[in-house]
N, C-alpha and C positions, 0 to 999 in steps of 0.2 A: 343387738346384732350378734350374730354367731362369733364366738371368741376367735375362731380360726380365720374369719374374714377380717377381724380387726387386726390380728397379728400380721396378716399378709399385707396390710396397708402401712405398717410401720417401717421406718427406715431400717435397713439391715446394718449390722455391725460390719466393719471392714473384713473381718475374717469370713463372714458369711457371704458377703458380696463376691469374694474371690472364688466361690464354688461355681461349677458349671450352671448355666442358666436354668436347667430343668433338674437340678439336684433335689432330691426328695420326691420326685414324681415316679410312681411305679406304673408301668404299662404291661398289661397282659396282651400278648400278641398272638392271636389265633390264626393269623394270615399265613399264606404260603405262596410259593412261586416268586412273584417279583413286585407287584404293585404295593401290596401291604408291607412286605418286608423292606422295601425301599423306604417307605414312610417311617416305619419303626426304627430303622437304622438311623435315620436323620434325628429322631427323638433321642435315641441312645447316644449319638455323637454329641448332642447338647446336654448330656448328663443324666437323662432319665434312666431308671433301672428297668430294662426291657427283659421280660420273661417270655421267651419264645416257646409256645406250646406246640409240640409236634406229635403227630400220629406215630405209631410204632414203626412204620416204614420210613419215617422222616420226610422232610420237605423234598419234593421231587427235584427241585433245583440243585440239590446236593449232587445229583447224577449228571449234570450238564457240563461238558467240556473236559479238557485234559486234567487229570488229577494224579497226585502222588499216592493217595489212598482213596479207597472207595468212599463215596458219600461226602467228599470234601472238594467238590469242583470249584473252578475259579469264580463263576457268577455267585455261587453261594458265599464264598469267602468275602466277596466284595459287596454283598447285600445283607450281611448278617453279623458284622462286627458290633461290638458293644452290646451283646445280648447273652442271656443264659438260656440254655436249652433244658426244657422239661418235657419228658415223654409221658403223655396221658392217652389212654385208649378211650375216646369219647363214645365208642360203641358199647362200652362197659359202664353200667350204672355207677360203679365206684369211681371211675375216671371222671364222669361228669360231676359227681359229688365233690371230688377233690378240687376240680376247677372252680366250682362255686365257692369253696372255702378261700381259694386264692383271690377271688374277685372281692371278698369281703372288705379288704383294706387296700384295694388298688384304686388308682386314679383314672386309668383309661383302659377300656377294652377295645382293641382293634381286631376286626375280623373281615375276611373277604369271601366267606361262603355265602351262598344266597340266603336271604332272610328266612325263607321257608324252612331251610335246614336248621337254622338257629332255633326256630320255633319248635321243631320236632325234638331238639335236644333239651327243651326247657330252658333255653338261653335267650329268649326273646326279650325285648327291652323291658316290658312291664315286670317280667319275672326277675330280671337282673336288677332293676331299680329297687325292687322290694328288698333285695339283699344289701344294696349299697346305693342309697339315693344320691351320693356325691360323685358317682362314677360317670365319666364321659363315655358313652357307648357309640363307637365310631365304626360305620360299615362302609367298606370300599367294595363295590360290586358293579355289575354291568349297567343297570338301568334303574331309573327312579321307580319307586314302588307304587306310583299312582298311574302308570301307563300300561299298555298291553304287552310290553316286553318284559315286564317285571320279573317273571320267573325264568327268563332265558339265561343260559350261560353266556359268558363273554370272555374273549381273549384279545390280546393287543392287536393281532392282525384283523380280527372282525371289526373292532372299534375303529382302527385306521380306515378301513374301507367304508364303514358307515358315516364316518366324519369327513368324507370326500377326499382324503389325502391321496389314495391311488389315482382318482380322477384328476386331481390337480397335477400329480407327477406326470401323467400322460399328456395332459394339455400343455404343460411346460416343455416337454421333451419331444412331442409328436410320436411318442413311442407307446408300447403297451402299458396299461396300468401297473404300478409297482408299489409295494409297501416301502416306507422309510426303513432303511436297514439298521434300525435299533428299536428297542421296545419304548418308543416315544410315548405311546398312550399310557402304558403302565407307569412310567416315570413321571410324566406330567401330572397325572391324576394322583399319584402317590404324593407328589409335592403339594398339590392342592389340599390333600388330606392333612398334611402336617399343619398347614395354616388353619384349617377348620378345627383341628384338635386344639391347637394353642389358643384359638379364639374361644372355644368352649371352656377351657381351663381358666382363661381370664374372666369369663362371664361368671364362672363358679365362685370367684373371689367376691363378687357382688351379692350373689344370691345364696351361696352355701349349697347349691344343688347342682348336680350334673345335668346332662341332657343327651338326647339321641341326635346324632348328626349323620346323615346319609351323604356319601360322596359318589355319585354314579358316573361311570366312565363315559357313557355315550353322550350325555348332556354336557359334561365338562369338556370333552374334546370337540364337540360341535361348536360350542362357544369359543374355544381356543382358536380353532381354524377360521371360523367365519368372522372373528374380529378383524382379520385381514381381508377376507375374500367375499364378504357379503356384498360389498361394493354398491352398485346401483340398485340391488334388490333390497337395500335398506329402505327405499322410498316406495310409496304406493300412489300412483303406479310406478313400476320400476323405471329407472333411468338407463339401465343396461342389463346385461345377462349375468352380472356378478364377476368376481375375480379381480385381484390386484395385478394390474398389467405389468408392473416392474418385476414382481416376484414370479410371474408366469412367462416372462420373456424367455424363449429358447436360448437366447445369448447370455442369460444370467448364469454364469458359471466361472470357475477359476480361469484366469487368462493363461494361455500357453505363451511362454516366453521362448527365447532362442535355445534355452537349455533346460527348461523345466516348466513349472507353473508358479503363479503367484495369485493370492487373493487380494483384491483391491476394490475399493468403492469410491469413485469420483462422484460425489453426490450433490453437494450444494454449490452455489455460485462461487464462493470463495475457493473451494477446492478445485473447481473447474478452471478458474483463473490461474491458480498456481500450477495445475497440471499442464495446461496449454503453454504457459510461459516456459515450463521446464523442458517441453519438447520442441519449443520454437514455433508454436502455432497459435500465438496470442490473438491473431485476427480471425480465427475460425468462426466465432459467434457473429461477426459482421458479414462474413462470406456465406455462411449457411444458417438461416434462421432457425433450423431445427436445434441448433446448439445455443441459441440466444438467451434462454432463461430456464429456470427450473421447470416451469409449466410446459414449455415447448419440447424440452428433452424428455419429459414424462410422456407426452403425446406421441413421441417417436422413439420410444425406448428400444425397440428392436434394432432400429437403424443405429442409434447411439451405441448400444452394447456391441453391435457387429463392427462398427468403426473401431471402437476401443480394442476389440479382439485382434484386429489387423495391426494396430499400433504396437500392442504389447509383444508381438512376435518379433519385433525388430531389435530387441536389446535382451541382454542376459538377466536372469532373475536377480542377481546381486546389483546390477546396474539400476534395475527398477526399484529395488529397495532403497538405494541411495537417493535416487531422483524423487521418489514419492515422499520419503521422510523429509527431504529438503523443502518440497512443496506442501508439506503438512496435509498430505492425502492419506487416509487410513489404509493400512495394508497389513497382511499377515501371511506367514508361510502356509502352503497347503501341505499340512502334515500327513504322514501315513502312521500306521500303528507302531512303528519303531521310532521314527524321528520325534514324535510328540513326547516320548519318554525322555528326550534329551533337550527339550525346549528350554532355553536359558531363563526365561521368566519363571516357569514351573519349577526349575531347579532352585532358583534364588529364593522363591517363596516357600520352599519345602512342601510343595503340593503332593508329590509322590513320597511315600514313606515305605520303608521296609521294616518288617518286624519278624521276630523269631516265633513262629507258631509251634505250640507244644508237639503237634504231630506232623505238621506239613513242612517244617523247616523254614527257610527264609521265604517270605512272601511279600509281594508289593501291594500297597493299598493306596487310596487317595484320601487325603484328609478333608475334613469339613471346611468348605470354602469360606463361610463368614467368620470374621474375627471380632472379638470383643475387647474393649479397652481394659476392663477390670475382671470380668468373669474368666475363669480359667477352664480350659478344656483338658480333660485328663488324657493320659496316654491310652490309645485305643486298646480295648480288649479284643483279642482275636476271635474270629467266628468259632462257635462252640462245636464240639463233636456231639453227635446225637445222644441226648439224655445225659450230657456231661454234668448238669447241675440239678438233676431231679431231686436227689436227696437233700442237697443244700437248701434249695428254695422251699421244699416242703417243710424242713425243720424251721426255717425262718418264719413260716406261716403258721407255726404252732402245732404241726403234726408230730406226735410222739414217735419214738423209734419203732415200737410195736405196730403203730398205725402204718408207718411207711413200709415196714417189712411185709405187712399183710397186703398192701397195695401192689408191692412188687411181686409177691407170691401168686396173687391171682391174675397178674399181668394187666392190671388196670393202670399201672405205671411201669416205666422201664428206666433203669439207670445204667449209665455206662459203667463198665467194670473199673475198679479203682485204678488199675495200671494204665487205663486209657484216659483218665480224668486229668484235668489241669487245675 
């Protein structure tokens, strides 16, 4: 058995177990924009050494949103912490050669350009596997490579539309089709990619070999959405036209109260009994069979939600919080982008963190949500300036000073000026 596999199966010493879960894993991240960087940030948060490979112009997300300095926008800051930035020009043969040297001792290559472009660069799976057979070669892109859409570009909006989300939004609201107002496809597929990469690393412990894993956006999101909404189309012949009635009810929305809104879900029989008792309507299930059971409420969901909407208008938001908590009915505030920053639970758990960024001053970020009993998560490394770590990473990978100087001279690599580095 490969000695590295045997070592991975041995119990760790206490001081080793206290390391972050992915301590010692190096990720070469060729991805840009959001889906891939979101995935690699999660790996970095768990302790992986993430090397972000950027083109000379940098990741375009650097330019999105208000910023104190050019190329350091808020989406970039909150999708690229715990990474080091290396600028390589992959249009230059020396830049590609340098990247291949970095891959020689890496554990993961993450990319989100189309596979055809990787082949043109000489970075297809077979070529990279020849350099490093232990490498996990992970691609996040639009479509599975065995279908007619294989070479198409993909963006979050396009995938939302193709995965039926705007159709469902229109069906639920009676309005025009709309996209979900967050990059839901990028982030969901990015999170699926994290799981696939970790599974591949686990498999490598048994085999000693890496693998290629493709994570296509379209197929991932269709499965994600239809898990709820395939409905009667699950059967052959179909039992209905598809769609989960409760989620598609036009009345499924935060409830307006006398002075605001509240999010509440009166769902199972126990919760309904407590809710009706709290408002003095315990006999409603006997008076109206539509409220008599879970099944009958589900069959008349529009009426049930419409009735609840009228009831919630009769009390203040705080009165409802008090009543619902007493009745053990799940409820939450309907936050806006300001109030969520002051949520008492998020404050108590330390979810929001502030850090001093070397160039951007005080910035707010969100910590990794999972927590481990023993493994320690390090203080976050702030998102890097463009090319901040080019020299450092190349030196660690065995490049001599003359080699680095030559790469910089021919512009196959670019490094931030010393006074801009941290």
